C-alpha positions as CSV (number, residue, x, y, z in Angstrom):
1,M,-37.0,29.5,2.5
2,S,-35.6,26.7,0.3
3,A,-34.0,23.6,1.7
4,R,-30.7,24.7,0.3
5,S,-30.8,28.1,1.9
6,A,-31.5,26.5,5.3
7,T,-28.3,24.5,5.1
8,P,-25.5,26.2,7.0
9,P,-22.4,27.0,4.9
10,T,-19.5,24.6,5.0
11,A,-15.9,25.6,5.7
12,A,-15.3,25.4,1.9
13,D,-18.3,27.7,1.3
14,L,-17.0,30.3,3.8
15,L,-13.5,30.2,2.2
16,A,-15.0,30.9,-1.2
17,S,-16.6,34.1,0.1
18,P,-13.6,36.4,1.1
19,P,-14.3,39.8,2.7
20,A,-14.7,42.8,0.5
21,T,-12.0,44.7,2.3
22,P,-9.0,42.3,2.6
23,T,-7.5,43.8,5.8
24,P,-5.5,41.6,8.2
25,S,-8.4,41.9,10.7
26,A,-10.9,40.8,8.1
27,R,-8.7,38.0,6.9
28,A,-8.2,36.7,10.5
29,A,-11.9,36.8,11.1
30,L,-12.6,34.8,8.0
31,L,-9.9,32.2,8.9
32,R,-11.3,31.8,12.4
33,A,-14.8,31.2,10.9
34,V,-13.5,28.8,8.3
35,L,-11.3,26.8,10.7
36,T,-14.0,26.7,13.4
37,Q,-16.5,25.3,10.9
38,A,-13.9,22.9,9.6
39,G,-13.3,21.7,13.2
40,L,-17.0,21.0,13.6
41,E,-17.1,19.1,10.4
42,Y,-14.0,17.1,11.2
43,Y,-14.6,16.3,14.9
44,R,-18.3,16.2,15.3
45,A,-20.0,15.6,11.9
46,D,-17.1,13.5,10.5
47,A,-17.7,15.1,7.1
48,P,-14.9,17.6,6.4
49,S,-15.2,19.9,3.4
50,L,-11.6,20.9,3.6
51,S,-8.6,18.6,3.0
52,D,-6.1,18.1,5.8
53,A,-3.5,20.0,3.7
54,A,-5.8,22.9,3.2
55,Y,-6.7,23.1,6.9
56,D,-3.0,23.0,7.8
57,R,-2.2,25.8,5.3
58,L,-5.0,28.1,6.6
59,Y,-4.2,27.3,10.3
60,R,-0.6,28.4,9.7
61,E,-1.7,31.5,8.0
62,L,-3.9,32.5,11.0
63,E,-1.0,31.7,13.3
64,A,1.2,34.1,11.3
65,L,-1.4,36.9,11.4
66,E,-1.8,36.5,15.1
67,A,2.0,36.5,15.7
68,D,2.4,39.7,13.7
69,D,-0.5,41.4,15.5
70,P,-1.4,39.8,18.9
71,S,-4.6,41.9,19.1
72,L,-6.0,39.7,16.4
73,R,-5.8,36.7,18.7
74,T,-9.2,36.1,20.2
75,P,-10.1,33.7,23.1
76,D,-12.2,31.6,20.7
77,S,-9.5,31.4,18.0
78,P,-8.8,27.8,16.7
79,T,-5.2,28.4,17.6
80,Q,-6.1,28.6,21.3
81,R,-8.0,25.4,21.7
82,V,-8.1,21.7,20.7
83,G,-11.0,20.3,18.8
84,V,-14.5,21.4,19.7
85,A,-16.8,21.2,22.7
86,V,-18.8,18.1,23.2
87,Q,-22.4,18.3,21.9
88,S,-24.0,15.0,21.4
89,A,-26.2,12.4,23.1
90,L,-23.1,10.7,24.5
91,G,-22.0,11.4,28.0
92,E,-19.0,13.5,28.9
93,H,-15.7,12.5,30.3
94,L,-13.1,14.8,32.0
95,H,-9.7,13.7,31.0
96,L,-7.1,13.1,33.8
97,V,-4.8,15.5,31.9
98,R,-5.5,17.7,29.0
99,M,-5.1,16.1,25.6
100,M,-3.0,18.4,23.5
101,S,-2.3,18.8,19.8
102,L,1.0,19.2,18.0
103,D,2.6,22.0,16.1
104,N,3.5,21.1,12.5
105,A,6.8,21.1,10.6
106,M,6.4,20.9,6.9
107,N,10.0,20.2,6.0
108,D,13.5,19.5,7.4
109,D,14.3,23.2,7.9
110,E,11.3,23.6,10.1
111,V,12.3,20.6,12.2
112,A,15.7,22.2,12.6
113,K,14.1,25.4,13.7
114,W,12.0,23.5,16.3
115,E,15.1,21.7,17.6
116,G,16.9,25.0,17.9
117,S,14.1,26.4,20.1
118,L,14.1,23.2,22.2
119,V,17.8,23.4,22.7
120,R,17.5,27.0,23.9
121,L,14.9,25.8,26.5
122,V,16.7,22.7,27.9
123,G,20.2,22.9,26.5
124,E,22.3,20.4,24.5
125,R,21.1,17.5,26.7
126,V,18.2,17.0,24.4
127,R,20.6,16.1,21.5
128,T,22.5,13.8,23.8
129,S,19.4,11.9,25.0
130,G,18.0,11.9,21.4
131,Y,14.5,11.6,20.0
132,S,11.8,9.1,19.5
133,V,10.2,9.3,16.0
134,E,6.9,7.6,15.3
135,L,4.2,7.3,12.7
136,K,1.4,9.9,12.9
137,I,-1.7,7.8,12.3
138,D,-4.5,9.5,10.5
139,G,-7.3,8.2,12.7
140,A,-9.5,9.3,15.6
141,A,-7.8,10.3,18.8
142,I,-9.0,8.3,21.9
143,S,-8.1,8.0,25.6
144,L,-8.4,4.8,27.5
145,T,-8.6,5.0,31.3
146,Y,-7.2,2.0,33.2
147,A,-7.6,1.5,36.9
148,D,-5.2,-1.1,38.3
149,G,-4.9,-2.5,34.8
150,V,-8.6,-2.7,34.0
151,L,-10.3,-0.7,31.3
152,V,-12.9,1.6,33.0
153,R,-13.4,4.4,30.4
154,G,-12.9,5.2,26.8
155,A,-13.3,8.8,25.5
156,T,-12.8,10.9,22.4
157,R,-10.5,13.9,22.4
158,G,-13.4,16.4,22.5
159,D,-12.1,19.9,23.3
160,G,-9.0,18.4,24.9
161,T,-10.3,18.8,28.4
162,T,-13.7,17.0,28.1
163,G,-14.4,14.2,25.7
164,E,-17.4,12.0,24.8
165,D,-17.7,8.8,26.8
166,V,-17.6,6.0,24.2
167,T,-16.6,3.2,26.7
168,A,-19.1,0.7,25.4
169,N,-18.0,1.2,21.8
170,V,-14.3,1.0,22.7
171,R,-14.8,-2.3,24.3
172,T,-15.8,-3.7,20.9
173,I,-12.3,-3.0,19.5
174,R,-10.3,-6.2,19.7
175,D,-7.0,-4.3,19.7
176,V,-8.0,-2.6,23.0
177,P,-7.3,-4.9,26.0
178,L,-10.0,-5.0,28.6
179,R,-7.3,-5.9,31.1
180,L,-3.6,-5.0,30.6
181,A,-1.1,-7.8,30.3
182,G,2.0,-8.0,32.5
183,T,2.5,-6.3,35.8
184,G,3.4,-2.9,37.2
185,H,0.2,-1.2,36.2
186,P,-0.3,2.3,37.8
187,P,-3.4,2.6,40.0
188,L,-4.9,5.1,37.5
189,M,-3.7,6.2,34.1
190,E,-4.9,7.2,30.6
191,I,-3.4,5.4,27.6
192,R,-3.9,7.5,24.5
193,G,-3.7,6.6,20.8
194,E,-5.6,6.5,17.5
195,V,-8.5,4.4,16.3
196,Y,-8.2,3.7,12.6
197,L,-9.3,1.5,9.7
198,R,-7.0,-0.4,7.3
199,F,-7.6,0.5,3.7
200,D,-8.7,-3.1,2.8
201,D,-11.1,-3.2,5.7
202,F,-12.5,0.2,4.7
203,E,-13.1,-0.9,1.2
204,Q,-14.8,-4.1,2.3
205,L,-16.9,-2.1,4.7
206,N,-18.0,0.2,1.9
207,A,-18.8,-2.7,-0.4
208,Q,-21.1,-4.1,2.3
209,R,-22.8,-0.7,2.8
210,T,-23.3,-0.3,-0.9
211,A,-24.7,-3.8,-1.2
212,H,-27.3,-3.0,1.5
213,G,-28.2,0.3,-0.2
214,E,-26.4,2.5,2.3
215,P,-24.1,5.3,1.2
216,P,-20.4,4.5,1.4
217,F,-18.1,6.3,3.8
218,V,-15.8,9.0,2.3
219,N,-12.5,8.0,3.9
220,P,-11.1,5.7,6.7
221,R,-10.6,8.5,9.2
222,N,-14.2,9.7,9.0
223,S,-15.6,6.2,9.2
224,A,-13.4,5.4,12.3
225,A,-14.5,8.6,14.1
226,G,-18.2,8.0,13.2
227,S,-18.0,4.4,14.3
228,L,-16.7,5.4,17.7
229,R,-19.6,7.8,18.3
230,Q,-22.5,5.4,17.5
231,L,-25.3,5.2,20.0
232,D,-25.9,1.6,19.1
233,T,-22.8,-0.4,20.1
234,R,-23.7,-3.2,17.8
235,I,-22.9,-0.9,14.8
236,T,-19.5,-0.2,16.2
237,A,-18.9,-3.9,16.8
238,S,-19.7,-4.7,13.2
239,R,-16.9,-2.4,11.9
240,P,-13.2,-3.6,11.8
241,L,-11.7,-0.8,14.0
242,R,-8.1,-1.0,15.0
243,F,-6.0,0.8,17.6
244,F,-2.5,2.0,18.1
245,G,-1.3,3.5,21.4
246,Y,1.5,6.1,21.8
247,Q,1.2,7.8,25.2
248,A,0.4,7.0,28.8
249,V,-0.3,9.8,31.4
250,L,-0.8,9.7,35.2
251,P,-3.1,12.0,37.1
252,D,-0.1,14.3,38.0
253,G,0.8,14.8,34.3
254,T,3.8,12.5,34.4
255,T,4.3,9.2,32.5
256,P,5.1,5.7,33.8
257,A,8.5,5.6,32.1
258,R,11.7,7.6,32.0
259,S,11.7,7.9,28.2
260,Q,9.3,7.8,25.3
261,W,11.1,4.8,23.8
262,A,10.8,2.9,27.1
263,L,7.2,3.8,27.3
264,L,6.5,2.3,23.9
265,E,8.2,-0.9,25.1
266,Q,6.0,-0.8,28.3
267,L,2.9,-0.3,26.2
268,R,3.8,-3.4,24.1
269,G,4.4,-5.3,27.3
270,W,0.9,-4.4,28.6
271,G,-0.6,-5.7,25.3
272,I,-1.2,-2.3,23.7
273,P,-0.5,-2.3,20.0
274,V,2.1,0.2,19.0
275,A,2.5,1.5,15.4
276,P,5.4,0.0,13.4
277,L,8.6,1.7,12.2
278,A,9.3,3.8,15.3
279,R,13.0,4.7,15.7
280,Q,15.4,6.3,18.0
281,C,17.4,9.2,16.4
282,H,20.1,11.5,17.8
283,T,20.7,13.9,14.9
284,L,18.6,15.9,12.5
285,G,20.2,13.9,9.7
286,E,18.8,10.7,11.1
287,I,15.4,12.2,11.6
288,A,15.4,13.5,8.0
289,E,16.5,10.0,6.7
290,W,13.7,8.3,8.7
291,A,11.1,10.8,7.5
292,H,12.1,10.5,3.8
293,D,12.2,6.6,4.0
294,I,8.7,6.6,5.6
295,E,7.1,9.1,3.2
296,F,8.6,7.8,-0.1
297,T,9.2,4.1,0.6
298,Q,7.5,2.5,3.6
299,R,4.3,4.5,3.6
300,A,3.0,2.8,0.4
301,T,3.2,-0.6,2.1
302,L,1.6,0.2,5.5
303,G,-2.0,-0.6,4.5
304,F,-3.4,2.3,6.6
305,A,-3.4,6.1,6.4
306,I,-0.7,8.3,8.0
307,D,-0.3,12.0,7.5
308,G,3.3,12.3,8.8
309,G,5.6,11.4,11.7
310,V,5.9,12.6,15.3
311,I,9.2,13.7,16.7
312,K,9.5,13.7,20.5
313,A,12.3,14.5,22.9
314,D,13.0,11.0,24.3
315,D,13.9,11.9,27.9
316,V,10.7,12.4,29.9
317,A,12.5,14.7,32.4
318,L,13.4,17.0,29.5
319,Q,9.8,16.9,28.3
320,L,8.6,18.2,31.7
321,E,11.2,20.8,31.8
322,A,10.3,22.1,28.3
323,G,6.6,22.3,29.1
324,V,3.8,23.4,26.9
325,R,2.9,26.5,24.8
326,N,-0.4,28.3,25.3
327,D,-1.7,25.3,27.3
328,R,-2.3,23.4,24.0
329,T,0.9,22.2,22.4
330,P,4.0,20.5,23.9
331,R,7.3,22.3,23.2
332,W,9.0,18.9,23.3
333,A,7.2,17.3,20.3
334,I,6.3,18.3,16.8
335,A,4.5,16.7,13.8
336,R,6.6,16.2,10.7
337,K,3.9,16.5,8.1
338,F,3.9,14.6,4.8
339,A,2.1,15.2,1.5
340,P,-1.4,13.7,1.9
341,D,-1.7,10.0,0.9
342,I,-5.4,10.4,0.4
343,A,-6.8,13.1,-1.8
344,T,-10.2,14.1,-3.2
345,T,-10.7,14.6,-6.9
346,V,-13.2,13.9,-9.7
347,L,-13.5,10.6,-11.5
348,E,-14.0,12.0,-15.0
349,K,-14.2,8.8,-16.9
350,I,-13.9,5.0,-16.6
351,M,-11.8,3.3,-19.3
352,V,-10.8,-0.3,-20.0
353,S,-7.3,-1.4,-20.8
354,V,-6.4,-4.7,-22.6
355,G,-3.5,-6.6,-21.0
356,R,-1.1,-9.0,-22.7
357,T,-3.2,-12.1,-21.8
358,G,-6.4,-10.4,-23.0
359,A,-7.5,-9.4,-19.4
360,L,-9.8,-6.4,-19.5
361,T,-9.2,-4.0,-16.6
362,P,-11.2,-0.9,-15.8
363,Y,-9.2,2.1,-14.7
364,A,-10.2,5.6,-13.6
365,V,-9.3,8.8,-15.5
366,L,-9.1,11.4,-12.8
367,R,-8.9,15.2,-12.6
368,P,-5.2,15.6,-11.8
369,V,-4.5,15.7,-8.1
370,E,-1.4,15.5,-5.9
371,V,-1.3,12.3,-3.7
372,G,1.7,11.4,-1.6
373,G,3.9,14.0,-3.4
374,A,3.0,12.8,-7.0
375,T,0.5,14.1,-9.5
376,V,-2.1,11.3,-10.2
377,T,-4.2,11.2,-13.3
378,Y,-5.0,7.5,-13.5
379,A,-5.9,4.9,-10.8
380,T,-6.7,1.2,-10.9
381,L,-10.2,-0.1,-10.4
382,H,-9.2,-3.8,-10.4
383,N,-12.3,-5.3,-12.0
384,F,-16.0,-4.7,-12.7
385,E,-17.1,-6.2,-9.4
386,Q,-15.1,-3.6,-7.6
387,V,-16.6,-0.8,-9.6
388,K,-20.1,-2.2,-8.8
389,A,-19.3,-2.8,-5.1
390,K,-18.1,0.7,-4.6
391,D,-21.0,2.2,-6.7
392,L,-18.5,4.3,-8.7
393,R,-20.0,6.6,-11.3
394,E,-18.4,8.8,-13.9
395,G,-18.4,12.4,-12.5
396,D,-18.2,11.2,-8.9
397,V,-16.1,13.1,-6.3
398,V,-13.8,10.3,-5.1
399,Q,-11.1,9.6,-2.6
400,V,-7.8,8.4,-4.1
401,V,-5.0,6.7,-2.2
402,R,-1.4,5.6,-3.1
403,A,-0.8,2.3,-1.4
404,G,0.7,-1.1,-1.9
405,D,3.2,-0.8,-4.7
406,V,2.4,2.9,-5.0
407,I,-0.1,2.3,-7.8
408,P,-3.0,4.7,-7.0
409,R,-6.4,3.3,-6.4
410,V,-9.8,4.7,-5.8
411,L,-11.2,4.1,-2.3
412,G,-14.7,5.2,-3.0
413,P,-17.1,8.0,-3.9
414,D,-18.6,10.7,-1.8
415,P,-22.4,10.3,-2.6
416,S,-23.2,13.6,-0.8
417,K,-21.4,15.5,-3.6
418,R,-23.7,14.0,-6.4
419,D,-25.8,16.5,-8.2
420,G,-27.6,14.2,-10.7
421,S,-25.0,14.5,-13.5
422,Q,-23.3,11.3,-12.5
423,H,-24.3,8.0,-14.2
424,A,-23.6,4.3,-13.6
425,W,-21.0,2.6,-15.7
426,R,-21.4,-0.6,-17.6
427,F,-18.6,-2.9,-18.6
428,P,-18.4,-3.1,-22.4
429,E,-19.7,-6.3,-24.0
430,V,-17.1,-6.3,-26.7
431,C,-13.3,-5.7,-26.5
432,P,-12.6,-2.0,-26.9
433,S,-9.7,-2.8,-29.2
434,C,-10.9,-5.5,-31.6
435,A,-14.7,-5.7,-30.9
436,T,-14.5,-9.4,-30.1
437,P,-17.2,-10.4,-27.6
438,V,-15.9,-10.3,-24.0
439,E,-15.8,-13.6,-22.1
440,L,-15.9,-14.3,-18.3
441,D,-13.3,-16.4,-16.6
442,A,-14.3,-19.6,-14.7
443,G,-14.9,-17.5,-11.5
444,G,-17.3,-15.2,-13.2
445,I,-15.5,-12.1,-12.1
446,L,-12.6,-11.3,-14.5
447,R,-13.4,-10.4,-18.1
448,F,-11.1,-10.9,-21.0
449,C,-10.7,-10.8,-24.8
450,P,-10.3,-14.3,-26.2
451,N,-8.7,-13.0,-29.5
452,I,-5.0,-13.8,-29.3
453,G,-4.5,-11.5,-32.3
454,C,-6.2,-8.5,-30.6
455,P,-4.3,-5.3,-31.6
456,G,-4.8,-4.1,-28.0
457,R,-2.6,-7.0,-26.8
458,Q,0.3,-6.1,-29.2
459,L,2.1,-3.5,-27.2
460,E,1.7,-5.1,-23.7
461,G,2.6,-8.5,-25.2
462,I,5.8,-7.4,-26.7
463,V,6.7,-5.4,-23.6
464,H,6.3,-8.5,-21.6
465,F,8.2,-10.6,-24.1
466,A,11.2,-8.3,-23.7
467,S,11.0,-7.9,-19.9
468,R,13.8,-8.9,-17.6
469,K,12.2,-12.1,-16.3
470,A,11.2,-13.2,-19.8
471,M,13.7,-12.7,-22.8
472,D,15.6,-10.0,-21.0
473,I,16.3,-7.7,-24.0
474,E,18.3,-4.8,-22.6
475,G,17.5,-1.4,-24.0
476,L,14.0,-2.4,-25.4
477,S,11.9,-0.1,-23.2
478,Y,8.2,0.5,-23.3
479,E,8.7,3.7,-25.2
480,R,11.0,2.0,-27.7
481,I,8.5,-0.7,-28.4
482,Q,5.8,2.0,-28.9
483,Q,8.1,3.7,-31.4
484,L,8.7,0.5,-33.4
485,L,5.0,-0.3,-33.5
486,H,4.1,3.3,-34.7
487,A,6.9,3.1,-37.3
488,G,5.4,-0.1,-38.7
489,L,8.7,-2.0,-38.1
490,I,7.2,-4.7,-35.9
491,A,3.7,-6.3,-35.4
492,T,4.7,-9.3,-33.3
493,A,7.6,-10.3,-31.0
494,A,9.1,-12.4,-33.8
495,D,9.5,-9.2,-35.9
496,L,12.1,-8.0,-33.4
497,Y,14.6,-10.5,-34.8
498,D,14.3,-8.9,-38.3
499,L,15.4,-5.4,-37.2
500,S,18.6,-4.0,-38.5
501,D,21.0,-1.3,-37.4
502,D,20.1,0.9,-40.3
503,Q,16.3,0.7,-39.6
504,L,16.8,1.7,-36.0
505,A,19.3,4.4,-36.7
506,A,16.8,6.1,-39.0
507,L,14.4,6.6,-36.1
508,D,14.3,9.6,-33.8
509,R,16.4,9.3,-30.6
510,F,18.4,6.4,-32.1
511,A,22.2,6.9,-32.7
512,E,24.3,4.3,-34.5
513,T,25.7,3.0,-31.3
514,S,22.4,2.6,-29.5
515,A,20.9,1.0,-32.7
516,R,23.7,-1.5,-32.9
517,N,23.6,-2.3,-29.1
518,L,19.8,-3.0,-29.3
519,V,20.2,-5.3,-32.4
520,Q,22.9,-7.2,-30.5
521,A,20.7,-7.5,-27.4
522,I,17.8,-8.9,-29.4
523,A,20.1,-11.4,-31.1
524,A,21.5,-12.5,-27.7
525,S,18.0,-13.2,-26.4
526,K,17.8,-16.1,-28.8
527,A,19.8,-18.2,-26.4
528,Q,17.3,-17.9,-23.5
529,P,16.0,-21.3,-22.4
530,L,12.6,-22.7,-23.2
531,S,11.3,-21.8,-19.7
532,R,11.9,-18.1,-20.3
533,L,10.4,-18.3,-23.8
534,L,7.2,-19.9,-22.6
535,F,6.8,-17.2,-20.0
536,A,7.6,-14.5,-22.6
537,L,4.8,-15.8,-24.9
538,G,2.2,-14.5,-22.6
539,I,0.1,-17.6,-22.6
540,R,-2.9,-17.1,-20.3
541,H,-2.4,-18.5,-16.8
542,V,1.3,-19.4,-17.5
543,G,3.5,-17.5,-15.1
544,E,7.2,-18.0,-14.3
545,T,6.6,-21.1,-12.2
546,A,4.3,-22.8,-14.6
547,A,6.7,-22.0,-17.5
548,R,9.5,-23.7,-15.6
549,L,7.5,-26.8,-14.8
550,L,6.4,-27.2,-18.4
551,A,9.9,-26.6,-19.8
552,R,11.5,-29.1,-17.4
553,Q,8.9,-31.7,-18.0
554,F,8.7,-31.7,-21.8
555,G,12.3,-30.4,-22.5
556,T,11.5,-29.1,-26.1
557,M,9.0,-26.9,-27.7
558,P,7.9,-29.6,-30.2
559,A,7.2,-32.1,-27.3
560,L,5.1,-29.5,-25.5
561,R,3.2,-28.6,-28.7
562,A,2.3,-32.2,-29.2
563,A,1.1,-32.7,-25.6
564,T,-2.6,-33.1,-24.8
565,V,-4.5,-31.5,-21.9
566,A,-4.2,-34.7,-20.0
567,D,-0.5,-34.9,-20.5
568,I,0.0,-31.4,-19.2
569,N,-2.5,-31.7,-16.4
570,A,-0.6,-34.7,-15.1
571,I,2.4,-32.4,-14.1
572,H,2.4,-31.7,-10.3
573,G,1.6,-28.0,-9.9
574,I,-0.2,-27.6,-13.2
575,G,-4.0,-27.4,-13.1
576,E,-6.5,-28.1,-15.8
577,A,-7.1,-24.4,-16.5
578,I,-3.4,-23.9,-17.3
579,A,-3.3,-27.1,-19.4
580,Q,-6.3,-26.1,-21.5
581,S,-4.9,-22.6,-22.0
582,V,-1.5,-24.0,-23.3
583,V,-3.2,-26.4,-25.7
584,D,-5.5,-23.6,-26.9
585,F,-2.6,-21.3,-27.5
586,F,-0.7,-23.7,-29.7
587,A,-3.9,-24.7,-31.5
588,S,-4.7,-21.1,-32.5
589,D,-3.4,-19.7,-35.8
590,T,-1.8,-16.7,-34.1
591,G,0.0,-18.7,-31.4
592,A,1.2,-21.3,-33.8
593,A,2.4,-18.7,-36.3
594,L,4.3,-16.8,-33.6
595,V,6.1,-19.9,-32.3
596,D,7.0,-21.0,-35.9
597,A,8.4,-17.5,-36.7
598,L,10.5,-17.5,-33.6
599,A,11.9,-21.0,-34.4
600,A,12.7,-19.8,-37.9
601,H,14.7,-16.9,-36.5
602,G,16.8,-19.3,-34.4
603,V,15.3,-18.7,-31.0
604,C,16.1,-21.6,-28.6
605,M,13.4,-24.1,-28.3
606,D,15.1,-26.4,-25.7
607,E,15.3,-26.5,-21.9
608,P,18.8,-27.4,-20.6
609,N,17.3,-28.1,-17.2
610,A,14.8,-30.6,-18.4
611,V,13.8,-33.3,-16.0
612,V,15.6,-36.7,-16.6
613,A,13.2,-39.6,-17.1
614,E,14.0,-41.1,-13.7
615,G,16.2,-39.1,-11.3
616,P,17.6,-39.8,-7.8
617,F,15.2,-37.2,-6.4
618,T,12.1,-38.2,-8.3
619,G,9.0,-37.8,-6.1
620,K,11.0,-36.5,-3.2
621,T,10.3,-33.3,-1.3
622,I,13.5,-31.5,-0.3
623,V,14.3,-28.4,1.8
624,L,17.4,-26.2,1.4
625,T,18.7,-24.5,4.5
626,G,21.8,-22.5,5.3
627,T,24.6,-21.3,2.9
628,L,26.0,-24.0,0.6
629,P,29.8,-23.9,-0.1
630,T,29.6,-23.5,-3.9
631,L,26.0,-23.6,-5.1
632,S,23.6,-20.7,-4.9
633,R,20.1,-21.4,-3.7
634,G,18.8,-21.0,-7.2
635,E,21.4,-23.4,-8.7
636,A,20.7,-26.0,-6.0
637,T,16.9,-25.7,-6.7
638,A,17.4,-26.1,-10.4
639,L,19.6,-29.2,-10.0
640,I,17.1,-30.9,-7.7
641,E,14.1,-30.1,-9.9
642,R,15.9,-31.3,-13.0
643,L,16.5,-34.6,-11.3
644,G,12.8,-35.0,-10.4
645,G,12.7,-33.4,-6.9
646,K,10.5,-30.7,-5.5
647,V,12.0,-27.9,-3.3
648,T,9.8,-26.5,-0.5
649,S,10.6,-23.8,2.1
650,S,9.6,-25.5,5.3
651,V,10.3,-28.8,7.1
652,S,7.4,-31.1,7.9
653,K,6.7,-34.8,8.3
654,K,6.3,-34.9,4.5
655,T,9.9,-33.7,3.9
656,D,12.1,-36.5,2.5
657,L,15.5,-34.8,2.7
658,V,17.1,-31.6,4.0
659,V,20.3,-30.2,2.4
660,A,22.1,-28.2,5.1
661,G,24.8,-25.6,4.7
662,A,26.5,-23.2,7.1
663,D,24.3,-21.4,9.6
664,A,21.4,-23.8,8.9
665,G,19.4,-22.7,12.0
666,S,15.9,-23.8,13.0
667,K,15.1,-25.9,9.9
668,L,18.0,-28.2,10.7
669,E,16.8,-28.4,14.3
670,K,13.3,-29.3,13.2
671,A,14.6,-31.9,10.7
672,T,16.5,-33.6,13.5
673,Q,13.4,-33.6,15.8
674,L,11.3,-35.2,13.1
675,G,13.9,-37.7,12.0
676,V,14.3,-36.3,8.5
677,A,17.5,-37.3,6.6
678,V,20.0,-34.5,6.4
679,I,22.8,-34.3,3.8
680,D,25.4,-31.6,2.8
681,E,26.2,-30.1,-0.6
682,A,28.9,-32.8,-1.3
683,E,26.4,-35.6,-0.9
684,L,23.8,-33.7,-3.0
685,L,26.4,-33.3,-5.8
686,A,27.4,-36.9,-5.5
687,R,23.9,-38.2,-5.9
688,A,23.3,-35.8,-8.8
689,G,26.6,-37.0,-10.4
690,A,25.5,-40.6,-10.2
691,A,22.5,-39.7,-12.3
692,A,24.5,-37.9,-15.0
């Protein structure tokens, strides 16, 4: 027998082999086998072959079959139990009260159906008392037993009745208090919650494993579950596990609070971390609004995985009255599922993009997959060191997540899926657009193309030039710029100022009015100050702040072009790297030609907010606080900086002056404590006027 034939089939393998006779009985038997195997993979082996979404879909199908024909419901059906039986070298722990799972609602209509059934059980009181809605953390369920406030046991969910004793490992999790804070601890209770890993910590953990020749973990949930079940506690301690609590139960099945919302507050008071963004709701509309906001706005900024929200009747008395269904799911709570924010797909190719400053960034071309409700084809890989640290190879099966500002990123590969066709990727030694040899930055990590005239930088450079914080050319979108480049009407940003109404009107999707409006918007951008122009030029290392400092210090483009590295480096807030980059830009043929062309077209080369030679605020550090009568915060900052001052956000011993307006608050109090001089807007304007 071959090694392959000795390997038991995975849940995915079983699903791929449907019965020859597709009767309801045969389908139910297949679903039971698939879901049972998937449960073993998920809870015990921490290596699922089915996605959460696929598991939920198959589970609901089996539930429907059993509801239509109860004779298909067997005692060992996955719908009749939670998790799997304990089978490991770890000891067993009998939970004080059974750990249950939740029924799922996939949309607002199913939430409404659940509420209707709950109202039929306990009446309209549930709507009056309202609901607690909380994040559903995609981690590993855990129960913590506290005796008189002292942690005495930690256990996995197991089969819901008996879990694995992982007390020694739980004690290594810093989020878990060994002794509860505060007072009023019951003599004996279990606090339940989820152990999880943040995305950043997960990626760092995988980078460390790869560096030591170990295979990376597939996803944060699996690595959290696997870390909990280590026989060597030192391994668990080395992993950055986190914990969120959401429930506390007493031996009689009650909870030490009158409402779920009060319980969350009690948990916080005891030092138990509680997931953010929980909310009290009283209507289905409020619940739907919360769920939509979490799934499509907040979720991307959390930094850890969730797979939905949990809706609970807030009143504990109503929870007890509603009871449980089939001894496994509470009738008073339901999981509002979201589209998965982590998905599995194939990394088909690694490509390199050329940015406006010449930075070369690898990105993944993926087999299209739905992540967080959107179809994803591309994902960022950040830099070559990240590709190397994660041991990413073209052809890998990878985990993709939408996080941060919803730009997808690859968490890592699944080495167990490699079949020998994957191969390591090497960063190109020359720019993929112009074949100029690639250079490393001073840190030795970022690679860039030093050729200012690189064609690959054209599009991104002009897009940046026209962007809102640069020259702010309304109507000049990414697609429009692509169209102008393809039509041969522009090659550099300066060419924009040669465009005519007739040229634009002759292009597809351009009407006379839109053509005229765009030409007018381009012409209007000529009046933008030098600070915006410097940012728009895309000089390497020169962002908004550096551009303002340069413009205010030198005042005019000719003065800046004549400056040396030492002159520029002398400006507070400008380092040598920025200074050298600015000098190199103006010394290059491409940079000099672009600035000359812009000047010839009448683009403003002056800064109205240039620093006076010696102002009343020269060398002073100033803090603005409160609401000023006439000046906005931005206007006051510009005025102070033009007169030589530096505006900071916090008051310290180094602060020279505080300008206070209405509702000044704590900054004014601290200034008074430290003896820092405080003035109002009238005095600020008076001092500024004296310098005019």
